[in-house]
C-alpha positions in Angstrom: 37.5 -154.3 47.3 40.3 -151.8 47.0 38.5 -150.2 44.1 35.4 -149.9 46.1 37.3 -148.3 49.0 39.0 -145.9 46.6 35.7 -144.9 45.1 34.2 -144.4 48.6 37.1 -142.1 49.4 36.5 -140.1 46.3 32.8 -139.7 47.0 33.4 -138.6 50.6 36.1 -136.2 49.6 33.9 -134.6 47.0 30.8 -134.3 49.2 30.0 -131.2 51.1 30.7 -131.5 54.8 27.2 -130.2 55.7 25.7 -133.0 53.7 27.8 -135.7 55.4 27.6 -134.3 58.9 24.1 -132.6 59.2 24.4 -132.9 63.0 27.3 -130.9 64.4 28.9 -131.4 67.8 27.5 -129.3 70.6 28.6 -129.0 74.2 25.5 -130.7 75.6 25.6 -133.8 73.5 28.3 -136.5 73.6 30.6 -136.9 70.6 29.3 -140.5 70.1 25.7 -139.4 70.2 26.3 -136.8 67.4 28.3 -139.4 65.4 25.5 -141.9 65.8 23.0 -139.5 64.4 25.2 -138.7 61.4 26.0 -142.3 60.7 22.3 -143.3 61.0 21.2 -140.5 58.7 23.8 -141.3 56.1 23.1 -145.1 56.2 19.3 -144.5 55.9 19.9 -142.5 52.7 22.5 -144.8 51.3 20.5 -148.0 51.9 17.3 -146.3 50.8 15.4 -147.7 53.7 15.2 -147.4 57.5 18.2 -148.9 59.3 18.1 -151.1 62.3 19.8 -150.3 65.6 22.1 -153.3 65.0 23.2 -151.9 61.7 24.0 -148.5 63.2 25.9 -150.2 66.1 27.9 -152.2 63.6 29.0 -149.0 61.8 29.6 -147.1 65.0 32.1 -149.8 66.0 34.2 -148.6 63.1 33.9 -145.0 64.4 34.9 -146.2 67.9 37.9 -148.1 66.4 39.0 -145.0 64.4 38.8 -142.7 67.5 40.8 -145.3 69.5 43.5 -145.1 66.9 43.7 -141.4 67.2 41.6 -140.1 64.3 39.9 -136.8 64.8 36.1 -136.7 65.1 35.3 -136.0 61.4 37.9 -138.4 60.1 36.4 -141.1 62.3 32.9 -140.5 61.1 34.3 -140.5 57.5 35.7 -143.9 58.2 32.3 -145.2 59.3 30.6 -143.6 56.3 33.2 -145.3 54.0 32.2 -148.6 55.5 28.5 -147.8 54.7 29.5 -147.1 51.0 31.3 -150.5 50.6 28.6 -152.5 52.4 26.5 -155.0 50.4 23.3 -153.1 51.6 24.5 -150.1 49.6 26.2 -151.8 46.6 23.4 -154.3 45.9 19.7 -153.6 45.8 17.8 -156.4 47.4 14.2 -157.2 46.6 11.8 -158.1 49.3 9.7 -161.1 48.4 6.3 -161.5 50.0 6.7 -165.2 50.1 10.4 -166.4 50.0 
């Protein structure tokens, strides 16, 4: 697990911020709404499929936790994206069977 976390850190550090955070904070949208859009967009691309509201909420819980611990906005989103990169939905490609 530690190696997966280290690899996720390297990937996020090497990525261009505009690719990680396509939706930037603006005065008329809440910080959490902007973070949700970014996490949802990243998860959809990482999982190579549409993501459910429950999946986004699960990853946003990590964002909320990071913000509560005093991380700044971008670091907190980065923490949530790191969780996406170490999740089984990203690491393993599942096959959908028509008849399980």
